[in-house]
TIKE-581546 format. One line per 10 residues: their letters; for each residue x, y, z of N, C-alpha, C. Coordinates in pm, 1 decimal, padded with zeros to 6 digits. Example, Ala and Ser with C-alpha at 12.3 -4.5 7.8 and 13.67 -1.06 7.14 Angstrom:
// TIKE-581546
as	01319.0 -00569.0 00780.0 01230.0 -00450.0 00780.0 01320.0 -00330.0 00780.0 ~ 01285.0 -00225.0 00708.0 01367.0 -00106.0 00714.0 01290.0 00003.0 00787.0
// end
This chain:
// TIKE-581546
mcliadpalr	00104.7 -00147.1 -00011.5 00015.8 -00005.3 00015.6 00086.6 00115.1 -00010.8 ~ 00034.6 00227.0 -00091.0 00145.3 00359.5 -00098.2 00010.2 00460.9 -00083.4 ~ 00040.9 00557.9 00029.7 -00020.0 00652.5 00037.1 00006.6 00776.4 00029.6 ~ -00001.1 00867.0 -00072.9 00033.2 01020.1 -00126.5 -00045.2 01106.7 -00070.1 ~ -00007.4 01183.0 -00017.5 -00100.0 01290.7 00049.4 -00074.3 01410.1 -00084.0 ~ -00205.9 01499.5 -00100.9 -00172.7 01596.2 -00198.7 -00040.8 01716.4 -00110.9 ~ 00044.9 01729.8 -00264.0 00132.8 01811.0 -00199.3 00107.7 01958.4 -00191.0 ~ -00011.5 01997.5 -00215.5 -00081.8 02154.4 -00119.5 -00087.3 02139.6 00002.1 ~ -00103.3 02009.3 00057.4 -00117.8 02033.9 00202.5 00044.2 02061.4 00260.5 ~ 00144.9 02065.6 00183.2 00269.3 02137.9 00228.9 00350.9 02198.4 00125.8
didtaswsls	00297.7 02221.1 00046.5 00334.3 02362.7 -00017.0 00238.1 02421.7 -00106.6 ~ 00205.7 02536.2 -00081.1 00063.8 02602.5 -00125.2 00088.6 02655.5 -00256.1 ~ 00241.1 02634.4 -00302.1 00277.6 02703.9 -00461.8 00194.2 02574.5 -00543.3 ~ 00173.9 02437.9 -00519.8 00101.5 02316.7 -00562.8 -00042.4 02343.8 -00573.9 ~ -00082.0 02420.4 -00516.1 -00240.6 02427.9 -00514.5 -00277.0 02450.3 -00648.4 ~ -00258.5 02545.2 -00726.6 -00286.5 02565.6 -00845.0 -00275.1 02462.5 -00951.1 ~ -00166.8 02348.6 -00940.1 -00148.0 02236.6 -01010.0 -00269.4 02190.7 -01050.7 ~ -00272.6 02131.6 -01224.4 -00386.7 02074.0 -01273.1 -00391.3 01950.0 -01245.0 ~ -00521.9 01881.6 -01263.1 -00521.1 01747.5 -01253.0 -00423.5 01668.5 -01328.1 ~ -00393.5 01729.4 -01444.3 -00299.4 01618.4 -01511.1 -00129.6 01621.1 -01414.8
erarlyttel	-00117.1 01722.8 -01378.6 -00007.2 01753.7 -01313.5 -00008.8 01671.4 -01201.3 ~ -00081.0 01703.1 -01070.6 -00091.9 01595.4 -00992.0 -00082.8 01473.6 -01017.9 ~ -00157.5 01413.7 -01152.3 -00136.8 01270.0 -01176.6 -00009.1 01234.9 -01199.8 ~ 00057.7 01333.6 -01259.8 00177.1 01287.5 -01326.3 00252.6 01282.9 -01197.7 ~ 00264.6 01353.2 -01110.9 00346.0 01337.5 -00978.7 00303.1 01193.6 -00886.0 ~ 00174.5 01203.0 -00887.0 00114.4 01077.4 -00846.4 00219.0 00924.4 -00912.9 ~ 00195.4 00931.1 -01014.4 00265.3 00781.8 -01110.5 00389.5 00802.2 -01060.2 ~ 00449.3 00906.2 -01085.8 00595.8 00888.1 -01060.6 00620.1 00862.6 -00896.6 ~ 00515.2 00904.5 -00789.8 00552.3 00817.1 -00641.0 00522.6 00712.7 -00661.7 ~ 00451.6 00666.6 -00735.8 00401.2 00500.2 -00743.3 00523.8 00416.4 -00786.5
kthldssrhq	00581.9 00475.0 -00907.6 00694.8 00416.5 -00946.2 00808.0 00391.3 -00876.6 ~ 00846.4 00512.7 -00791.1 00960.9 00518.7 -00687.0 00937.5 00440.1 -00591.1 ~ 00793.4 00377.6 -00543.5 00764.2 00300.0 -00408.1 00722.5 00156.0 -00470.0 ~ 00676.8 00150.9 -00568.0 00655.9 00009.0 -00630.1 00700.1 -00033.9 -00738.9 ~ 00743.7 -00182.5 -00725.8 00804.8 -00228.5 -00851.3 00694.9 -00298.1 -00967.3 ~ 00687.1 -00196.2 -01072.7 00577.2 -00252.1 -01152.6 00598.8 -00429.8 -01181.1 ~ 00687.1 -00451.5 -01204.3 00705.2 -00593.5 -01257.8 00642.0 -00676.6 -01155.0 ~ 00648.2 -00617.6 -01045.5 00589.2 -00747.3 -00905.8 00487.8 -00701.1 -00878.3 ~ 00432.4 -00569.0 -00863.9 00296.5 -00537.7 -00798.5 00192.6 -00489.0 -00909.5 ~ 00063.9 -00513.8 -00875.6 -00026.3 -00536.0 -00949.8 -00107.0 -00380.7 -00901.1
lhlggwsfga	-00165.5 -00295.8 -00989.6 -00213.3 -00128.3 -00932.6 -00343.6 -00166.2 -00876.4 ~ -00384.7 -00126.8 -00760.8 -00520.5 -00134.4 -00730.3 -00541.0 -00007.3 -00669.4 ~ -00599.9 00123.9 -00761.0 -00634.9 00248.9 -00725.2 -00729.2 00304.6 -00621.9 ~ -00721.8 00400.1 -00535.4 -00824.7 00452.1 -00477.2 -00805.5 00592.1 -00449.6 ~ -00943.9 00659.7 -00451.0 -00921.8 00834.9 -00441.2 -01021.0 00869.1 -00351.1 ~ -00996.6 00948.2 -00292.6 -01093.3 01002.3 -00205.6 -01159.0 01158.5 -00236.9 ~ -01285.6 01188.3 -00282.8 -01329.2 01339.2 -00287.9 -01217.1 01376.6 -00416.5 ~ -01133.5 01471.5 -00390.6 -01095.2 01521.4 -00540.8 -00963.0 01418.2 -00522.9 ~ -00944.4 01339.9 -00450.7 -00836.0 01236.2 -00519.5 -00885.6 01139.4 -00578.4 ~ -01027.2 01108.0 -00613.2 -01093.2 01011.3 -00682.4 -01055.9 01067.0 -00807.6
cvamevvvla	-01066.8 01210.5 -00839.3 -01055.3 01261.5 -01004.5 -00876.2 01248.6 -01038.1 ~ -00781.3 01258.5 -00930.4 -00683.0 01198.4 -00942.0 -00654.1 01083.3 -00968.8 ~ -00733.8 00981.5 -00894.8 -00706.4 00851.9 -00952.8 -00733.6 00820.9 -01073.8 ~ -00852.8 00866.8 -01116.1 -00884.7 00837.2 -01241.4 -00807.7 00880.3 -01340.7 ~ -00739.3 01012.9 -01334.4 -00625.0 01049.3 -01415.1 -00481.4 00974.7 -01431.8 ~ -00509.2 00908.8 -01333.2 -00340.1 00805.8 -01290.6 -00395.3 00700.5 -01366.9 ~ -00520.8 00647.1 -01337.1 -00571.6 00518.3 -01438.0 -00493.1 00516.1 -01592.2 ~ -00542.7 00633.5 -01638.9 -00493.9 00682.2 -01752.4 -00413.5 00664.6 -01793.4 ~ -00303.7 00738.2 -01705.2 -00150.6 00749.0 -01739.1 -00095.9 00612.8 -01683.8 ~ -00097.0 00526.3 -01659.9 -00061.6 00397.9 -01625.7 -00116.1 00281.7 -01763.4
edagqpvqsl	-00212.0 00314.3 -01787.0 -00279.1 00232.7 -01893.5 -00201.5 00250.7 -02049.1 ~ -00172.1 00410.1 -02066.4 -00114.7 00435.2 -02160.4 00025.3 00389.9 -02140.0 ~ 00085.3 00394.7 -02019.4 00198.1 00333.4 -02048.4 00233.8 00176.8 -02018.5 ~ 00144.8 00132.7 -02057.3 00131.2 -00019.7 -02066.6 00105.2 -00113.6 -01945.7 ~ 00046.8 -00015.4 -01830.7 00048.8 -00109.6 -01689.8 -00111.2 -00091.9 -01623.7 ~ -00153.5 -00176.5 -01682.2 -00288.9 -00218.0 -01643.8 -00334.5 -00203.1 -01482.6 ~ -00441.4 -00148.5 -01454.0 -00486.1 -00108.1 -01338.5 -00587.8 -00202.6 -01330.0 ~ -00566.5 -00303.4 -01192.7 -00660.2 -00435.4 -01174.8 -00821.3 -00370.5 -01098.1 ~ -00774.1 -00267.2 -01026.6 -00897.6 -00189.1 -00990.8 -00893.6 -00041.9 -00945.9 ~ -00991.3 00015.5 -00930.2 -01014.4 00159.0 -00902.4 -01117.3 00161.8 -00838.0
hlldpleflr	-01120.1 00232.0 -00682.9 -01200.7 00259.3 -00598.9 -01266.3 00386.2 -00537.4 ~ -01354.9 00409.2 -00607.9 -01378.0 00585.5 -00573.4 -01430.2 00605.2 -00461.0 ~ -01419.7 00681.5 -00351.7 -01492.2 00711.1 -00214.7 -01481.4 00867.0 -00234.2 ~ -01691.1 00865.4 -00217.6 -01715.8 00982.4 -00202.9 -01634.4 01086.2 -00313.8 ~ -01634.5 01059.0 -00449.7 -01598.3 01152.1 -00531.2 -01694.3 01270.8 -00575.2 ~ -01640.4 01354.1 -00602.2 -01694.9 01508.1 -00663.6 -01811.0 01471.7 -00699.1 ~ -01912.9 01585.6 -00691.4 -02049.2 01577.1 -00724.2 -02041.2 01546.5 -00894.4 ~ -01941.8 01605.2 -00994.4 -01948.2 01612.8 -01134.3 -01918.0 01455.2 -01187.7 ~ -01882.4 01374.4 -01070.5 -01821.9 01251.2 -01139.3 -01932.0 01155.9 -01105.7 ~ -02048.5 01197.4 -01085.7 -02184.6 01104.4 -01031.2 -02272.6 01112.8 -01151.2
// end
């Protein structure tokens, strides 16, 4: 399991990052902590994190790493 906190919690300058910028950061963090040849990706996101998780799925699958599952917890209203 790898928990990634939103960088805006530590650095106010990152609060203006786009969804795709956040997803790229999260993807980099996942690659740093997980060996993709040995780990299957099961992603989850809560609230705005659900949007980020969906974007991470797109990046992972575009890179040839399928995501086994995606769990959205209390996603933002526009996702419903």
